[in-house]
C-alpha positions as CSV (number, residue, x, y, z in Angstrom):
1,X,215.6,-123.4,80.0
2,X,219.2,-124.6,79.3
3,X,220.2,-125.6,75.9
4,X,221.3,-129.0,75.0
5,X,224.7,-130.2,73.8
6,X,223.4,-130.9,70.5
7,X,221.5,-127.8,70.4
8,X,224.7,-125.7,70.9
9,X,226.6,-127.9,68.4
10,X,223.8,-127.1,65.8
11,X,224.1,-123.4,66.4
12,X,227.9,-123.5,65.8
13,X,227.5,-125.6,62.6
14,X,224.8,-123.1,61.3
15,X,227.3,-120.1,62.1
16,X,230.3,-121.8,60.5
17,X,227.8,-122.8,57.2
18,X,226.9,-119.0,57.0
19,X,230.5,-117.8,57.4
20,X,231.5,-120.3,54.7
21,X,228.6,-119.1,52.2
22,X,229.6,-115.4,52.9
23,X,233.5,-116.5,52.1
24,X,232.6,-118.2,49.0
25,X,230.2,-115.2,47.6
26,X,233.1,-112.7,48.3
27,X,235.8,-115.0,46.5
28,X,233.7,-116.2,43.4
29,X,234.0,-112.8,41.6
30,X,237.9,-112.7,42.0
31,X,238.2,-116.7,41.1
32,X,236.2,-115.5,37.8
33,X,238.6,-112.6,37.0
34,X,241.5,-114.6,37.7
35,X,240.3,-117.2,35.2
36,X,239.6,-114.7,32.5
37,X,243.2,-113.1,33.1
38,X,244.8,-116.5,32.5
39,X,243.1,-117.1,29.3
40,X,244.1,-114.3,27.5
41,X,244.3,-110.3,27.3
42,X,242.8,-109.1,30.5
43,X,241.1,-105.7,31.1
44,X,242.4,-103.2,33.3
45,X,239.2,-104.0,35.6
46,X,239.9,-107.6,35.6
47,X,243.7,-107.0,36.7
48,X,242.3,-104.5,39.5
49,X,239.8,-107.2,40.7
50,X,242.5,-110.0,40.7
51,X,244.9,-107.7,42.5
52,X,242.2,-106.1,44.7
53,X,244.3,-102.8,44.3
54,X,243.9,-99.6,42.1
55,X,245.8,-99.8,39.0
56,X,246.8,-97.1,36.5
57,X,249.1,-96.5,33.5
58,X,251.8,-94.2,33.3
59,X,252.5,-92.4,29.7
60,X,255.1,-94.9,29.2
61,X,252.4,-97.6,28.9
62,X,253.5,-99.3,32.0
63,X,250.8,-100.6,34.8
64,X,251.3,-99.7,38.4
65,X,249.1,-100.9,41.5
66,X,248.2,-98.9,44.4
67,X,246.8,-99.2,48.1
68,X,245.1,-95.7,48.0
69,X,244.1,-93.3,45.4
70,X,247.2,-91.9,43.4
71,X,247.6,-88.7,41.9
72,X,248.6,-87.7,38.4
73,X,251.4,-85.3,37.7
74,X,252.4,-83.2,34.8
75,X,255.2,-85.6,34.2
76,X,252.7,-88.1,32.8
77,X,252.8,-90.5,35.6
78,X,251.0,-91.6,38.7
79,X,252.4,-91.1,42.3
80,X,251.6,-92.9,45.4
81,X,250.3,-90.6,48.4
82,X,253.0,-90.5,51.0
83,X,252.9,-93.7,53.1
84,X,251.5,-95.9,50.5
85,X,252.8,-98.3,47.9
86,X,253.3,-98.1,44.3
87,X,254.3,-101.5,42.7
88,X,254.7,-102.7,39.1
89,X,251.9,-104.8,37.5
90,X,253.7,-107.9,36.0
91,X,251.0,-107.9,33.0
92,X,252.0,-106.6,29.5
93,X,248.8,-107.3,27.5
94,X,246.2,-105.4,29.5
95,X,243.4,-104.3,27.3
96,X,242.9,-100.6,27.4
97,X,241.9,-97.8,25.0
98,X,242.7,-94.5,26.4
99,X,245.1,-92.1,27.7
100,X,247.4,-92.4,30.9
101,X,245.0,-90.0,32.5
102,X,242.0,-92.1,32.1
103,X,243.6,-95.4,33.1
104,X,242.9,-94.9,36.8
105,X,240.9,-98.4,37.5
106,X,239.5,-99.3,40.5
107,X,238.6,-103.0,41.7
108,X,234.8,-104.0,42.3
109,X,233.6,-102.8,45.7
110,X,236.9,-101.0,46.2
111,X,236.8,-98.5,49.1
112,X,239.4,-96.5,51.1
113,X,240.8,-98.3,53.8
């Protein structure tokens, strides 16, 4: 039995509604983290969530974001893996208590691409 035009439109509408629900579920945590970041001193985890990148602090207290897991060197800094990027995080008041070696922070749900 062939579906009517109304049934096909209803199926499309249901599929569209489910895709929007999924998008909202994935964006809500990021929006909440963004709100906390804008309200004061964010944590390293919140910055990682907003950027959706791994972040880490070098020994000079400057924060950087990475697309893949960086490696630490004996010169007290994090180095991007060849072919990936490292860029400065423009945030100066990140709440963090620890050494540069402990600063590697992953966003929620992060997985290697």
